[in-house]
C-alpha atoms as one frame of an Amber mdcrd trajectory, in Angstrom:
protein
 -12.846   2.057   9.978 -11.109   3.774   7.091 -12.039   6.688   4.878 -13.282
   6.004   1.357 -10.147   7.573  -0.142  -7.860   5.347   1.943  -9.858   2.246
   1.047  -9.733   3.007  -2.689  -5.967   3.582  -2.554  -5.461   0.247  -0.777
  -7.657  -1.579  -3.285  -5.782  -0.114  -6.265  -2.337  -0.768  -4.778  -3.313
  -4.325  -3.830  -4.666  -5.004  -7.308  -1.508  -3.629  -8.932   0.723  -5.809
  -6.743  -1.382  -8.890  -7.555  -1.286  -8.213 -11.318   2.482  -7.620 -11.322
   3.013 -10.755  -9.229   0.890 -12.804 -11.620   2.685 -11.339 -14.640   6.107
 -12.272 -13.257   4.879 -15.592 -11.768   5.983 -14.461  -8.328   4.594 -15.125
  -4.866   4.703 -11.379  -4.287   1.296 -11.316  -5.924  -0.085 -12.980  -2.808
   1.192 -10.037  -0.740  -1.191  -7.846  -2.735  -4.091  -9.672  -1.106  -3.389
  -7.940   2.205  -4.044  -4.318   1.160  -6.797  -5.481  -1.206  -8.729  -7.311
   1.546  -8.164  -4.453   3.993  -9.513  -1.989   1.416 -12.546  -4.085   0.545
 -13.472  -4.927   4.140 -12.656  -1.511   5.601 -11.115  -3.123   8.670  -7.421
  -2.496   9.277  -6.002  -4.664  12.068  -2.971  -2.376  12.469  -5.173   0.685
  13.015  -7.412  -1.247  15.385  -4.735  -2.807  17.595  -2.436   0.227  17.618
  -5.389   2.582  18.201  -4.314   4.857  15.342  -7.661   5.209  13.595  -8.648
   8.858  13.225 -12.246   8.145  12.241 -14.940   7.667  14.870 -15.811   4.060
  15.628 -19.303   2.888  14.689
Protein backbone atom coordinates (compact mmCIF):
# COMPACT_ATOMS: atom_id res chain seq x y z
CA UNK A 1 0.00 0.00 0.00
CA UNK A 2 1.26 3.45 -0.89
CA UNK A 3 0.72 6.87 0.61
CA UNK A 4 -1.67 9.28 -1.09
CA UNK A 5 1.21 11.60 -2.02
CA UNK A 6 3.15 8.76 -3.67
CA UNK A 7 0.08 7.60 -5.57
CA UNK A 8 -0.67 11.09 -6.89
CA UNK A 9 2.93 11.55 -8.04
CA UNK A 10 2.83 8.22 -9.90
CA UNK A 11 -0.49 9.08 -11.54
CA UNK A 12 0.79 12.48 -12.73
CA UNK A 13 4.10 11.10 -14.00
CA UNK A 14 2.35 8.23 -15.78
CA UNK A 15 -0.12 10.60 -17.41
CA UNK A 16 2.67 12.91 -18.56
CA UNK A 17 4.61 10.02 -20.10
CA UNK A 18 1.48 8.78 -21.89
CA UNK A 19 0.66 12.25 -23.28
CA UNK A 20 4.24 12.83 -24.49
CA UNK A 21 4.31 9.36 -26.05
CA UNK A 22 1.02 10.01 -27.83
CA UNK A 23 2.21 13.43 -29.01
CA UNK A 24 5.39 11.98 -30.53
CA UNK A 25 3.65 8.78 -31.75
CA UNK A 26 6.03 6.69 -29.69
CA UNK A 27 5.60 3.39 -27.87
CA UNK A 28 7.09 5.07 -24.82
CA UNK A 29 3.57 6.23 -24.09
CA UNK A 30 2.72 2.64 -23.20
CA UNK A 31 5.44 2.72 -20.52
CA UNK A 32 3.43 5.45 -18.82
CA UNK A 33 0.71 2.89 -18.12
CA UNK A 34 2.90 1.22 -15.49
CA UNK A 35 3.18 4.11 -12.99
CA UNK A 36 -0.37 5.21 -13.83
CA UNK A 37 -1.88 1.79 -13.00
CA UNK A 38 0.29 1.46 -9.89
CA UNK A 39 -0.89 4.89 -8.72
CA UNK A 40 -4.55 4.21 -9.40
CA UNK A 41 -4.58 0.73 -7.85
CA UNK A 42 -2.30 1.55 -4.92
CA UNK A 43 -0.53 -1.79 -5.30
CA UNK A 44 3.17 -1.69 -6.14
CA UNK A 45 4.56 -5.13 -7.02
CA UNK A 46 8.15 -3.95 -6.43
CA UNK A 47 7.34 -2.79 -2.89
CA UNK A 48 5.40 -5.97 -2.20
CA UNK A 49 7.95 -8.50 -3.45
CA UNK A 50 11.01 -6.64 -2.17
CA UNK A 51 9.31 -5.95 1.18
CA UNK A 52 10.17 -2.25 1.01
CA UNK A 53 6.76 -0.83 1.88
CA UNK A 54 6.96 1.50 4.88
CA UNK A 55 3.20 1.67 5.43
CA UNK A 56 1.41 -0.92 7.55
CA UNK A 57 -0.32 -3.66 5.59
CA UNK A 58 -4.12 -3.78 5.77
